[in-house]
C-alpha positions as CSV (number, residue, x, y, z in Angstrom):
1,M,11.6,-16.2,-10.4
2,G,14.0,-15.9,-7.5
3,R,13.5,-14.0,-4.3
4,T,15.3,-10.8,-4.0
5,D,16.9,-10.1,-0.6
6,M,15.5,-6.8,0.6
7,R,16.7,-5.3,3.8
8,K,15.4,-2.3,5.7
9,P,16.7,-0.3,8.6
10,L,14.9,-1.1,11.9
11,N,13.9,2.1,13.7
12,R,11.5,3.0,16.5
13,S,8.1,4.1,15.2
14,P,7.5,7.8,15.1
15,F,3.9,7.0,16.2
16,G,5.0,5.5,19.5
17,T,2.2,7.3,21.4
18,G,-0.3,7.5,18.5
19,T,-1.4,10.5,16.6
20,V,-4.4,12.8,16.7
21,N,-6.4,13.6,13.6
22,R,-10.0,14.0,12.6
23,F,-10.6,10.3,13.3
24,G,-9.5,10.7,16.9
25,R,-6.3,9.2,18.4
26,S,-4.9,6.6,16.2
27,S,-4.1,3.1,17.4
28,L,-0.7,3.0,15.7
29,G,1.2,3.5,18.9
30,G,2.8,0.6,20.6
31,G,3.7,-1.2,17.3
32,P,1.5,-2.9,14.7
33,S,-1.9,-4.3,15.5
34,P,-4.1,-6.6,13.4
35,A,-6.8,-3.9,13.4
36,N,-4.7,-0.9,12.2
37,S,-1.6,-1.5,10.2
38,N,-0.5,-2.5,6.6
39,T,3.2,-2.7,7.0
40,R,6.3,-4.9,6.9
41,I,7.4,-6.7,10.1
42,L,11.1,-7.4,10.9
43,G,12.1,-10.0,13.4
44,T,10.2,-13.1,14.7
45,G,8.5,-14.2,17.9
46,P,7.1,-12.0,20.6
47,A,9.4,-9.1,19.8
48,L,7.9,-8.4,16.4
49,Q,8.6,-4.8,15.4
50,A,7.5,-2.7,12.4
51,A,10.2,-1.2,10.2
52,R,10.0,2.6,10.4
53,V,12.0,5.6,9.3
54,P,13.4,8.0,11.9
55,A,11.1,10.4,13.6
56,A,10.6,13.7,11.9
57,T,12.9,16.6,12.6
58,S,12.2,20.3,12.1
59,W,11.3,21.8,8.8
60,Q,9.9,25.2,7.7
61,P,7.1,25.3,5.1
62,R,6.6,28.3,2.9
63,V,2.9,28.0,2.1
64,A,1.5,29.2,-1.2
65,G,-2.0,27.7,-1.0
66,R,-3.9,25.1,0.8
67,H,-1.7,22.1,-0.2
68,A,1.4,23.8,-1.7
69,A,4.6,24.1,0.4
70,S,8.3,24.4,-0.2
71,L,10.1,22.4,2.5
72,E,13.6,22.1,3.8
73,R,14.8,18.8,5.0
74,H,17.2,18.2,7.9
75,P,20.4,16.6,6.8
76,D,19.7,13.5,8.9
77,G,16.9,12.5,6.6
78,G,13.9,13.5,8.7
79,N,10.4,14.0,7.5
80,L,9.9,16.3,4.5
81,G,6.2,16.4,4.6
82,M,3.4,17.9,2.5
83,N,3.7,17.9,-1.3
84,S,7.4,18.8,-1.9
85,D,8.8,17.2,-5.0
86,R,11.9,16.6,-2.9
87,S,9.9,14.7,-0.3
88,R,8.8,12.2,-3.0
89,E,12.3,12.0,-4.4
90,H,13.6,11.2,-1.0
91,L,10.9,8.5,-0.6
92,V,12.0,7.0,-3.9
93,N,15.6,7.1,-2.9
94,R,14.8,5.4,0.3
95,L,12.8,2.7,-1.4
96,R,15.7,2.1,-3.8
97,E,18.1,1.7,-0.9
98,Q,15.7,-0.8,0.6
99,G,15.8,-3.0,-2.4
100,I,13.0,-1.8,-4.7
101,E,14.6,-2.0,-8.2
102,N,11.6,-1.8,-10.7
103,E,12.1,1.6,-12.3
104,A,8.4,1.8,-13.5
105,V,7.3,1.3,-9.9
106,L,9.7,3.8,-8.5
107,A,8.5,6.3,-11.2
108,A,4.9,5.7,-10.1
109,M,5.8,6.2,-6.5
110,R,7.5,9.5,-7.4
111,A,4.5,10.6,-9.5
112,V,1.6,10.0,-7.0
113,P,1.2,12.7,-4.3
114,R,0.6,10.6,-1.2
115,H,-0.3,13.7,0.9
116,L,-3.6,14.0,-1.1
117,F,-4.6,10.5,0.2
118,V,-4.2,11.1,3.9
119,D,-6.0,13.3,6.4
120,E,-4.8,16.9,6.5
121,G,-3.8,16.4,10.1
122,L,-1.3,13.7,9.0
123,A,-0.1,15.4,5.8
124,S,3.3,16.2,7.4
125,R,3.8,12.4,7.8
126,A,2.6,11.6,4.3
127,Y,6.1,10.6,3.0
128,D,7.3,8.7,6.0
129,D,7.7,5.0,5.3
130,A,4.8,4.2,7.6
131,A,1.1,3.1,7.5
132,L,-1.3,5.9,8.5
133,P,-5.0,5.7,9.7
134,I,-7.7,6.6,7.1
135,G,-10.7,5.8,9.3
136,H,-13.0,2.8,9.6
137,E,-10.1,1.0,11.4
138,Q,-8.2,0.9,8.1
139,T,-4.9,2.3,7.0
140,I,-3.0,3.6,3.9
141,S,-0.3,1.0,3.4
142,Q,3.3,1.6,4.2
143,P,5.0,2.9,0.9
144,W,7.6,0.1,1.0
145,V,4.7,-2.5,1.1
146,V,3.0,-0.8,-1.9
147,A,6.2,-0.7,-3.9
148,R,7.1,-4.3,-2.9
149,M,3.7,-5.8,-3.8
150,I,3.5,-4.0,-7.2
151,S,7.1,-4.9,-8.0
152,M,6.5,-8.6,-7.4
153,V,3.5,-8.9,-9.7
154,A,5.1,-6.7,-12.4
155,E,8.5,-8.3,-12.4
156,G,9.6,-9.2,-16.0
157,R,6.2,-8.4,-17.6
158,E,3.8,-5.7,-18.7
159,L,0.5,-5.4,-16.8
160,N,-2.6,-4.9,-18.9
161,K,-5.5,-5.5,-16.5
162,V,-5.1,-5.6,-12.7
163,L,-7.5,-6.1,-9.8
164,E,-6.9,-4.5,-6.4
165,V,-8.9,-5.9,-3.5
166,G,-9.2,-3.2,-0.8
167,A,-9.2,0.3,-2.4
168,G,-8.9,2.0,1.0
169,C,-8.2,5.7,0.3
170,G,-7.2,5.0,-3.3
171,Y,-3.4,5.5,-3.0
172,Q,-2.2,2.0,-4.2
173,A,-4.7,2.1,-7.1
174,A,-3.3,5.4,-8.2
175,V,0.2,4.0,-8.1
176,L,-1.0,0.9,-10.0
177,A,-2.6,3.1,-12.7
178,H,0.9,4.4,-13.5
179,V,2.2,0.8,-14.1
180,A,-0.8,-1.0,-15.5
181,R,-3.0,-0.1,-18.5
182,E,-6.3,-0.9,-16.7
183,V,-6.9,-1.0,-12.9
184,H,-10.1,-2.3,-11.2
185,T,-10.2,-1.7,-7.5
186,I,-13.0,-2.9,-5.2
187,E,-13.8,-1.7,-1.7
188,R,-16.3,-3.3,0.8
189,I,-16.6,-0.3,3.2
190,H,-18.9,2.3,1.6
191,G,-17.3,5.2,3.4
192,L,-13.8,4.2,2.0
193,Y,-15.3,3.6,-1.4
194,E,-16.5,7.2,-1.4
195,L,-13.1,8.4,0.0
196,A,-11.2,6.6,-2.7
197,R,-13.4,8.0,-5.5
198,G,-13.0,11.5,-4.1
199,N,-9.2,11.2,-3.7
200,L,-8.7,9.7,-7.2
201,A,-10.8,12.5,-8.7
202,K,-8.1,15.0,-7.5
203,I,-5.4,13.5,-9.8
204,R,-4.8,12.3,-13.3
205,V,-3.4,8.9,-14.0
206,P,-2.2,7.5,-17.4
207,G,-4.1,4.2,-17.1
208,R,-7.8,3.4,-17.0
209,L,-9.1,3.3,-13.4
210,R,-12.4,1.9,-12.1
211,V,-13.5,2.0,-8.4
212,V,-16.2,-0.5,-7.4
213,F,-18.2,-0.9,-4.2
214,G,-18.6,-4.6,-3.4
215,D,-17.3,-7.8,-1.7
216,G,-13.6,-8.0,-2.4
217,M,-13.5,-11.7,-1.6
218,V,-15.8,-12.4,-4.5
219,G,-13.7,-10.2,-6.8
220,L,-14.9,-9.1,-10.2
221,P,-15.5,-12.3,-12.3
222,G,-17.2,-10.2,-15.0
223,S,-14.0,-8.3,-15.6
224,A,-11.6,-11.3,-15.3
225,P,-9.1,-12.7,-16.2
226,F,-6.5,-10.4,-14.6
227,D,-2.8,-10.2,-15.2
228,A,-2.3,-9.4,-11.5
229,I,-4.4,-9.3,-8.4
230,L,-3.2,-7.4,-5.2
231,I,-5.1,-8.0,-1.9
232,A,-4.6,-5.3,0.7
233,A,-6.0,-7.4,3.7
234,A,-5.0,-10.7,5.3
235,G,-7.1,-13.8,5.3
236,L,-6.3,-17.2,6.9
237,K,-6.4,-18.5,3.3
238,I,-6.4,-16.7,-0.1
239,P,-9.9,-17.1,-1.6
240,R,-10.0,-19.7,-4.4
241,T,-12.5,-17.4,-6.2
242,L,-9.7,-14.8,-6.6
243,L,-7.1,-17.4,-7.7
244,E,-9.5,-18.5,-10.5
245,Q,-9.8,-14.9,-11.7
246,L,-6.1,-14.8,-12.6
247,A,-5.1,-15.2,-16.2
248,I,-2.7,-18.1,-16.9
249,G,0.7,-16.6,-16.2
250,G,-0.8,-14.0,-14.0
251,R,0.3,-13.3,-10.4
252,L,-1.5,-12.7,-7.2
253,I,0.1,-11.2,-4.1
254,A,-1.6,-11.1,-0.7
255,P,-0.8,-11.2,3.0
256,E,-1.9,-14.5,4.5
257,G,-2.3,-15.6,8.2
258,G,-3.7,-14.5,11.5
259,V,-1.4,-13.3,14.3
260,S,1.5,-14.3,12.1
261,Q,1.3,-13.1,8.5
262,R,3.5,-13.3,5.4
263,L,3.2,-11.9,1.9
264,I,2.4,-14.7,-0.5
265,L,3.1,-14.6,-4.2
266,I,1.1,-17.0,-6.4
267,E,1.5,-17.5,-10.1
268,R,-1.1,-19.3,-12.2
269,T,0.8,-21.9,-14.3
270,G,-2.2,-23.7,-15.9
271,A,-6.0,-24.0,-15.8
272,A,-5.9,-25.8,-12.4
273,N,-2.3,-25.2,-11.4
274,W,-0.7,-22.4,-9.2
275,K,2.8,-21.9,-8.0
276,R,3.2,-20.4,-4.5
277,Q,6.1,-18.5,-2.9
278,E,6.4,-17.1,0.7
279,L,7.9,-13.6,1.0
280,D,8.1,-11.0,3.8
281,A,6.6,-11.1,7.2
282,V,3.9,-8.4,7.4
283,R,0.9,-7.2,9.4
284,F,-2.3,-6.3,7.6
285,V,-5.9,-5.5,8.5
286,P,-8.1,-8.6,8.3
287,L,-9.8,-9.7,5.0
288,R,-13.6,-9.7,5.6
289,P,-16.5,-10.9,3.4
290,G,-19.6,-8.8,2.5
291,T,-20.1,-5.1,2.4
292,Q,-20.4,-2.4,5.1
293,Y,-22.3,0.9,5.2
């Protein structure tokens, strides 16, 4: 299983001064921070920068309901916003250009309406390749990160049963449910657990999808083993408990580290054997034990 070289354009963040929404002013301005970003990082050392798409340019919506809009995109590739089919198609094209090749994953990214998983005040940014705040000092992951993580665990195989640790707003679980037959997603923050359930109730997915409130570091041993496990938060070490919930031949992908983090891909090769591969530099929210109300 070789590593695919994936390159992304490096651009200034469109959130340089933060954004205002119902959660207040976001802390996305000034680059990624450990408390509020799930995104890829390009570069090394003190000059770490997040890969972003260009800032949005003007567009004119023709509104036909609360969430419906027909949008025009500026030729330079600026933000399409809202729920335009073209905005999702543009997102998929951008992911393909950035090295995402798994057609099932690209189809899933095209199918899931990301604007339904973000605050209405940020809906115009829903299809930017950027992490966005969802409250509780958490984010909806950057689309490239979502596509990259799912592609790596799905490469060369079918996914029957998958565990996601960190449901957040439910977006990645929705994408997973278009790729895997059965998805279990666990969230430790009760407010986000309720948010994910509400968001996922708005859409239909082809796979079976279960949302659980609980300690993600414990996983779901009663539902194991899993063909794949995706962890949407970074710990200094990947919990052994989760590694043991992988089926033999299954893959786990997770960010690992503190100030400096990388995506780690682990494949279980035997009852007590795992193969480890380091991938991209990233910045994720911290992995924490227990539950929070």
